[in-house]
C-alpha positions in Angstrom: -43.7 15.2 -82.6 -40.7 12.9 -82.4 -39.2 11.8 -79.0 -35.5 11.0 -79.2 -32.4 10.9 -76.9 -29.6 13.4 -77.3 -25.9 12.7 -76.6 -26.5 13.3 -72.8 -29.2 10.6 -72.8 -31.8 13.2 -72.1 -35.2 12.8 -73.6 -35.9 15.4 -76.2 -39.1 16.2 -78.0 -38.8 17.4 -81.5 -41.8 18.9 -83.1 -41.5 19.1 -86.8 -43.8 20.5 -89.3 -46.0 17.6 -90.0 -49.4 17.9 -91.5 -52.0 16.6 -89.1 -55.6 16.3 -89.4 -57.6 18.5 -87.2 -58.4 15.5 -85.0 -54.8 14.4 -84.7 -53.6 17.9 -83.9 -56.0 18.1 -81.0 -54.7 14.8 -79.6 -51.0 15.9 -79.8 -51.7 19.3 -78.1 -53.6 17.5 -75.3 -50.8 15.1 -74.3 -47.6 17.1 -75.0 -47.7 19.3 -71.8 -48.4 16.4 -69.3 -45.6 14.4 -70.8 -43.1 17.3 -70.4 -44.2 17.7 -66.7 -43.6 14.0 -66.0 -40.2 14.1 -67.6 -39.2 17.2 -65.4 -40.4 15.5 -62.2 -38.4 12.3 -63.0 -35.3 14.4 -63.5 -35.7 16.1 -60.0 -36.1 12.8 -58.1 -33.4 12.0 -55.4 -31.5 9.0 -56.2 -29.6 7.6 -53.0 -26.6 5.6 -53.7 -24.6 3.6 -51.1 -20.9 4.6 -51.2 -17.8 2.8 -50.2 -19.5 -0.2 -48.6 -21.3 -1.0 -45.3 -20.9 0.6 -41.8 -17.7 -0.8 -40.1 -15.9 -0.6 -36.8 -12.3 -1.2 -35.7 -10.3 -1.9 -32.5 -8.4 1.4 -32.0 -6.7 0.4 -28.7 -6.5 -2.5 -26.2 -4.9 -2.9 -22.7 -4.2 -6.1 -20.7 -3.9 -5.5 -17.0 -1.5 -6.5 -15.6 0.6 -6.4 -18.7 2.2 -9.8 -17.7 -0.1 -12.4 -16.1 1.1 -15.1 -13.8 -0.2 -18.6 -14.4 -3.8 -19.1 -13.0 -4.0 -15.4 -12.1 -6.8 -13.0 -12.9 -6.7 -9.9 -15.0 -8.7 -7.6 -17.3 -8.8 -7.1 -21.0 -10.1 -3.7 -22.2 -10.7 -3.0 -25.9 -11.7 0.3 -27.5 -14.2 0.0 -30.4 -14.3 3.0 -32.8 -16.6 3.9 -35.7 -14.6 4.2 -38.8 -17.0 6.9 -40.0 -15.2 7.7 -43.3 -16.0 4.3 -44.7 -19.5 4.1 -43.4 -21.4 6.9 -45.2 -24.3 7.5 -47.5 -24.0 9.7 -50.7 -27.2 11.5 -51.5 -27.5 12.5 -55.2 -30.2 15.0 -56.3 -31.2 16.1 -59.7 -29.9 13.6 -62.3 -28.6 15.5 -65.3 -27.2 12.4 -67.0 -26.2 8.8 -66.2 -23.1 10.1 -64.2 -23.9 13.7 -63.4 -26.2 15.1 -60.8 -27.2 18.6 -59.9 -26.3 18.1 -56.1 -24.2 15.5 -54.3 -24.2 15.3 -50.4 -22.2 12.8 -48.2 -23.5 12.0 -44.7 -21.8 9.8 -42.1 -24.1 7.2 -40.5 -24.1 5.6 -37.0 -22.9 2.0 -36.5 -25.1 -0.3 -34.5 -23.1 -2.9 -32.5 -25.2 -6.0 -31.9 -22.7 -8.3 -30.2 -19.1 -8.2 -28.7 -17.5 -11.4 -27.5 -14.1 -13.0 -27.1 -12.9 -16.4 -28.1 -10.3 -17.3 -25.5 -7.9 -19.5 -27.5 -6.4 -20.7 -24.2 -7.4 -17.7 -22.0 -10.4 -18.2 -19.8 -13.0 -15.5 -20.4 -14.9 -14.9 -17.2 -17.3 -12.1 -18.6 -20.3 -12.9 -20.7 -20.6 -11.5 -24.2 -22.0 -8.0 -24.6 -25.3 -8.0 -26.5 -27.0 -5.0 -27.9 -24.2 -2.6 -27.2 -25.9 0.1 -29.2 -25.0 2.7 -31.8 -21.7 4.6 -32.1 -21.7 7.9 -33.9 -19.1 9.0 -36.5 -15.6 9.2 -35.0 -16.9 8.0 -31.6 -15.5 5.1 -29.6 -16.5 3.0 -26.6 -14.4 0.9 -24.2 -15.5 -2.6 -23.2 -13.8 -4.6 -20.5 -13.6 -8.4 -20.0 -12.5 -10.3 -16.9 -10.0 -13.0 -17.8 -8.0 -15.8 -16.2 -4.6 -17.0 -17.3 -4.0 -20.7 -17.9 -1.6 -22.7 -15.8 1.0 -22.9 -18.6 3.2 -19.9 -19.4 3.3 -18.6 -23.0 1.8 -16.1 -25.4 -1.9 -16.4 -26.1 -4.0 -14.7 -28.7 -7.7 -14.4 -27.8 -9.9 -13.0 -30.6 -12.4 -10.2 -30.3 -15.5 -10.8 -32.4 -17.8 -7.8 -33.2 -21.1 -8.0 -35.1 -22.7 -4.9 -36.5 -26.1 -4.3 -38.1 -25.9 -4.3 -41.8 -22.1 -4.5 -41.7 -19.4 -7.1 -41.7 -18.2 -8.9 -38.6 -14.8 -7.9 -37.2 -12.2 -10.2 -35.7 -9.2 -8.9 -33.9 -6.5 -10.9 -32.0 -5.2 -9.5 -28.7 -1.8 -10.8 -27.5 -1.8 -11.8 -23.8 1.6 -12.6 -22.1 1.5 -15.2 -19.4 4.8 -15.3 -17.4 7.1 -14.9 -20.4 9.7 -12.3 -21.4 8.5 -12.3 -25.0 7.5 -8.9 -26.2 8.5 -7.1 -23.0 10.4 -4.0 -23.8 13.6 -3.4 -21.8 12.9 0.2 -21.4 14.8 2.9 -19.6 14.2 3.1 -15.8 15.6 6.2 -14.1 16.2 6.0 -10.3 17.3 8.9 -8.1 19.4 8.4 -5.0 20.0 11.2 -2.5 23.0 11.7 -0.2 23.7 14.6 2.2 27.3 15.9 2.6 26.5 17.0 6.2 23.7 17.4 8.8 20.6 19.3 7.7 20.4 22.1 10.3 17.7 24.8 10.0 19.2 28.2 9.1 22.2 26.6 7.3 23.0 25.7 3.7 22.3 22.0 3.0 24.5 20.4 0.3 22.9 17.4 -1.4 24.2 15.0 -4.1 21.7 13.6 -6.5 22.6 10.5 -8.4 20.5 9.7 -11.5 20.9 6.0 -12.4 19.4 4.3 -15.5 18.4 0.8 -14.2 16.9 -0.2 -17.6 18.6 -1.5 -20.7 17.7 1.2 -23.3 18.9 4.8 -23.6 17.2 7.7 -21.8 17.7 10.9 -23.8 17.2 14.5 -23.0 17.1 13.8 -19.2 16.1 16.9 -17.1 15.8 17.2 -13.4 13.2 19.8 -12.2 13.2 20.7 -8.4 9.7 21.8 -7.5 9.8 24.6 -4.9 6.8 23.6 -2.8 8.4 23.9 0.6 8.2 27.1 2.6 11.2 26.2 4.8 13.7 24.8 2.2 14.4 26.2 -1.3 17.2 25.7 -3.9 20.0 28.2 -3.5 20.8 28.5 -7.3 19.2 26.7 -10.2 16.2 24.4 -10.0 16.4 22.9 -13.5 19.3 20.7 -14.6 19.8 19.2 -18.1 21.8 15.9 -18.0 21.6 14.9 -21.6 21.6 11.1 -22.4 22.0 8.3 -19.9 22.6 4.8 -21.3 21.4 1.7 -19.6 23.4 0.9 -16.5 25.1 4.4 -16.4 24.5 7.2 -14.0 25.2 11.0 -13.5 25.4 13.1 -10.4 24.1 16.6 -9.7 25.3 18.8 -6.8 22.4 20.9 -5.3 22.6 23.3 -2.4 19.4 24.2 -0.5 18.8 27.1 1.8 16.8 26.5 5.0 14.8 28.8 7.3 16.3 29.1 10.7 12.8 29.1 12.2 11.9 25.8 10.6 10.9 23.1 13.0 12.9 19.9 13.2 11.4 17.0 11.2 11.1 15.5 7.7 10.8 17.9 4.7 10.1 16.4 1.3 11.0 18.3 -1.8 9.3 17.1 -5.0 11.5 16.4 -8.0 10.3 15.9 -11.6 12.4 13.6 -13.9 11.7 14.0 -17.6 13.3 12.1 -20.5 12.7 10.7 -24.0 12.5 6.9 -24.4 14.3 5.1 -27.2 11.1 5.3 -29.3 11.0 9.1 -28.9 8.0 9.2 -26.5 8.4 11.6 -23.7 8.3 10.1 -20.2 7.9 11.8 -16.9 8.1 10.5 -13.3 7.9 12.1 -10.0 10.2 11.5 -7.0 11.5 13.5 -4.2 14.3 14.5 -1.9 13.8 13.8 1.8 15.6 16.1 4.2 15.5 15.3 7.9 16.0 18.7 9.6 17.7 18.2 13.0 17.7 21.0 15.6 21.1 22.0 16.8 21.4 23.6 20.2 24.1 26.2 20.8 24.7 27.1 24.5 26.4 30.2 25.7 26.8 32.2 28.9 24.7 35.2 29.7 26.0 36.1 33.2 27.9 34.9 36.2 26.7 36.3 39.6 27.4 35.7 43.3 25.2 36.2 46.3 26.2 38.3 48.2 27.8 40.3 45.4 30.9 41.1 47.5 32.4 37.9 48.8 34.3 37.6 52.1 36.9 35.1 52.9 35.5 31.8 54.2 32.0 33.2 53.9 29.2 31.0 52.3 27.9 32.3 49.0 25.7 31.3 46.0 27.2 31.1 42.4 24.6 31.6 39.6 25.5 31.0 36.0 22.8 31.8 33.3 23.0 29.6 30.2 21.4 30.7 27.0 20.4 28.5 23.9 21.1 30.5 20.7 20.7 27.5 18.4 17.8 26.0 16.4 17.1 22.9 18.5 16.1 22.2 22.0 18.9 21.4 24.5 17.9 18.5 26.7 19.3 17.0 29.9 21.4 20.1 30.5 23.6 19.9 33.6 26.6 21.9 34.8 29.5 21.4 37.1 32.3 23.6 38.7 35.6 22.5 40.2 36.0 25.4 42.7 38.2 24.7 45.8 35.3 25.1 48.1 32.9 22.9 49.9 29.2 22.7 48.9 27.0 21.8 45.8 29.2 21.8 42.8 26.7 20.3 40.3 23.5 21.8 39.0 20.8 20.0 36.9 18.9 22.4 34.6 16.8 20.1 32.3 15.6 21.6 29.0 16.4 24.9 27.3 14.4 25.8 24.2 15.8 27.9 21.4 15.9 31.6 22.4 15.6 30.9 26.1 18.0 30.8 29.0 18.1 29.1 32.4 20.2 29.4 35.6 22.7 26.9 37.1 22.9 27.6 40.8 25.8 26.3 43.0 25.6 26.6 46.9 29.2 26.9 48.3 30.4 27.1 51.9 33.1 29.7 51.2 36.6 30.0 49.9 39.9 31.4 51.0 40.8 34.9 50.0 42.5 35.3 46.6 41.9 34.4 42.9 40.6 30.9 42.2 40.6 29.7 38.5 38.1 27.0 37.8 36.4 25.2 34.9 32.6 25.3 34.2 31.5 22.2 32.3 28.1 21.9 30.6 26.7 18.6 29.2 23.5 18.4 27.1 21.8 16.5 24.2 20.0 17.6 21.1 19.0 16.0 17.8 22.6 15.8 16.8 23.7 13.8 19.9 25.4 14.3 23.2 27.6 17.4 23.6 30.0 18.7 26.3 31.4 22.2 26.5 34.0 23.6 28.9 34.8 27.2 29.8 37.6 28.4 32.1 36.3 30.8 34.7 37.8 32.7 37.6 36.5 33.6 41.1 38.1 36.2 43.3 37.6 36.3 47.0 38.9 39.4 48.8 41.5 38.8 51.5 40.2 39.7 54.9 41.4 43.2 56.2 43.3 42.8 59.6 43.8 46.5 60.5 40.8 46.5 62.8 42.1 43.6 64.7 45.5 45.3 65.1 43.9 48.4 66.5 41.8 46.4 68.8 44.8 44.5 69.9 46.7 47.7 70.6 43.9 49.0 72.7 43.8 45.8 74.6 47.5 45.9 75.1 47.3 49.5 76.3 44.6 48.6 78.8 46.6 45.6 80.0 49.7 47.8 80.3 47.9 50.4 82.4 46.4 47.8 84.7 49.8 46.2 85.2 51.4 49.6 85.9 48.7 50.6 88.3 48.1 47.4 90.3 51.5 45.7 90.0 54.3 48.1 89.3 53.3 51.1 91.6 52.4 49.0 94.7 55.7 47.3 94.4 57.7 50.6 94.1 55.9 52.8 96.6 54.7 50.3 99.0 51.2 51.7 99.4 50.1 51.6 95.8 49.1 55.2 95.6 49.7 57.1 92.3 52.7 59.3 92.2 50.8 62.5 91.7 48.4 61.7 94.5 51.3 61.1 96.9 53.0 64.3 96.1 49.9 66.3 97.0 
């Protein structure tokens, strides 16, 4: 039996026809099988090989708050530590078939154990202690760590270094820029501001025209600008479109949008806020969104009218006292306050009436107590003064009062009767005595 290696470096046992003595042949047969078993077990052993280096971490993100520190002010520095995973793995090789070939190859990511995280200030005062024994981070996982910092008294750019120590891996150093009261590195980005102006008063139940002015107060271009009016109010809603595309707005430029809102007539007076969403793409292509709003102050508008005009008694007489009652109705959307009315009738009496408040949908009487008027038609003016959310108002309405002329026929008849009685008495007691001497009636004397 001859043991050799073939071209694949595998151990091969060749048994050739060799003459052995009976004793030698027994020895060969005794040890051949155990040797073959040992060779097979060695070939099946798992050979672990470290691949691509030791476990590592990296700083995937950082944030300084506030982004620009004032001298001697306080802030925070937050770093995000991430397990690189792909470069921290173990390759498990099973069943070696040759020096470079294996029957099975398996790659497994391993955790990274962080022993220590600290920051070298390099001009920035680090108020937090170092983080010891942070623990393990699984493949692809990350962990945020925050440090309290204090800016120096001198303005400038500072670069504190983050030091991270891992078990069985390399230490990581990462500089973090910190801006202390300088304009260096500050991006002059687009800043969109919306101004609102109303073309008229905002009255419930009426259309409300609004002009929106979108102004870019920044220095860079804002592209694909859109205005979205959110319909979250139950009393005010856009009449037409609620989405407007403005395109690009350069720094320092502006665009206007005309919007018309519909309002509910039953809406109460007060402030109504309509949310507006402004979306645009910054110069770096990143989509930006900010929320603002349109503030509408709904003001109630009172509208007064006349329901009826009555007198008491209903049929007037010349120079007879009477009451004049005018019922005033509020058909508007706001409350009428400090309501008063006056008349300029040619009659004595109370010519001014104070009513007070009239709510929408209600009416109230204005009562004038007059001593009487001459017969005939009397034109007069009814003036009403009131206030609402829009201010002070005065309305005038020409009116007419007719007083029947007194009928003198009864007096004439009475006068005639009186004259007849007086004539008879004069005839009997003055004319006859004077003519006949004895005062007897003519038909009595003849008898």
